[in-house]
Each structure stands twice: as C-alpha cells, then as structure tokens.
N, C-alpha and C positions, 0 to 999 in steps of 0.2 A: 782622150789623147792615150793613155794605154791601157790594156788591161794582163795583170798576170793572175792566172789560178795555182795555187800551192794546198793544195791540199783540202783542207775541210777550210781555208780562206781564200777570197779576192780580192785582189788588189786594184786600184785603178786611179788613174791620175788623170787631171784637169784643171785646166787657167781657170780663175773667174773672171769677170770682166774687170774687175781693177787691177788684174798681174798676178793676183794671189795665186799658188799652184795646192791644188787640194788634192791630197791622198784618201783616196777612199778607201777601210777596210773592211769587210765582210766576213765572220765569221770566227774560228778562233784560231789565237794566234800563242803558237807552242812551240817547243823545238822543230815538228814536223813540218811547222811553215813559216818560224819565221824569216830563215833565210830571204826569202823573197821582197821580206817587207825593208829589212834593212837593205838590199838592192838599189830596192826604186825610190827611198829615202834619200841614200848618196848619189845614186844616180840621177836624181832630178835637181837634185842640188846644183852637182857641179855642170851640170847640162846646162838647167835652165838659168841657175842663179837669180832665182825670185828674189823678191823684198820680203814676202813671207810664205811662207812654208804653213799647211792646216794639212793636218793630219785626221779626219772625220772617224771617229770611233762608235759612231751611232750603232751599227748594225754588230760590233766585235763582243761573241758571248763571251767568250773565256780567255783570259792571258796570266800567262803564267812571268817568271823572273825573266824570262827568254826574248819575250814580249817586251819587257818593261826596260831591258839593255837594248833591244832594238832603239827604240822610243829614243832613248839618252842617247845612243849615237847618231841619231838623226840631230838632236837640239846640238848637240854637238858640232856636227857637219855644219850645223846652219848655223851657228855662234862663230866658227874657223871665214867663214865669208861673207858676215853680216846679215846674213836672216833671220829676220822672227821667227821663229817657232811655234806655233801654236797646236792644242790636241783641242777636237770640236767635242762634245755630245760624250762623253763616255759613258757607256751604264752603266747601270747602281752598280755594279761587282767589280766593274773594272775601274772605276771614280774609287771604292774602296780599298782597291790594290794601291792605289797610285797616293790614296790619306796615308794609309799604314806604310807605303817605302818613304814618304814626305816628299813624293818627287811632284805633286800637283804642284807647289809653287816654281820650280826650274821648268818643270815640261809647257808651263803655259796652260792649264785647262781654262778652259770656256764654255758655261753648261747654258744649256738652252731651259733646260729643267733643274730645280733642285734639290737635294738627295740630306735629307738631315743626319744630322748623328756625328 
C-alpha cells in the first residue's frame, strides 16, 4: 500500500486478505528513523481503522528505547480505537529488548521461532 524510507529503515504497509493491516519494518529503529514508524502506525490506525494491526519486525536489525516507545504509542492508539495490536517475528535482539523491558505481553508478541532464555 505505501512505503516510507527513513534513513536506515524502511516501513511498508499492506492489507492482508483477512483485513488486518501489516506494517513491515526493515532496518534499524533508533532516534534518527523512528518518527516515520510512529507516524505510519498512527496514520494507518486512524485512516483505515483495522480490527487488527500487525507490526512485522522480522528484518529489524536494531531497536533502542525510542523504537520501543513508538511501538507502545502504536499499541495505545490501537487500543483507543478498539483495534488489536500485535508484533510479529521480532529478531532475537529485538525480542530480548521486549523481554527486558517487560513489553512482550503488552505488545502482543507473536513468534514463528522460539528463543530460549
């Protein structure tokens, strides 16, 4: 549907056959790149009002606290309009960040692979 290039990361959106909106993120999510992710999440939620929004993190190579805050902002915006928010396939690095901060449950992490520890 759309693509936003942001420094070291690219964000694309697409609608699945079941109506869920998928936000694919590739690259590094940090202070230099995160604002476009936040804007894409909020715009997609408010414009399309999907029942489910899935943020696919398969190809995110790095994420720091500002990336986590953008995801939390997306989750809160989804909750406000009654959408379900889910993260899909975080890399091991990103999954560790989510676990350490206690955000795996809040952000609805869905894994296609299992990480120990």
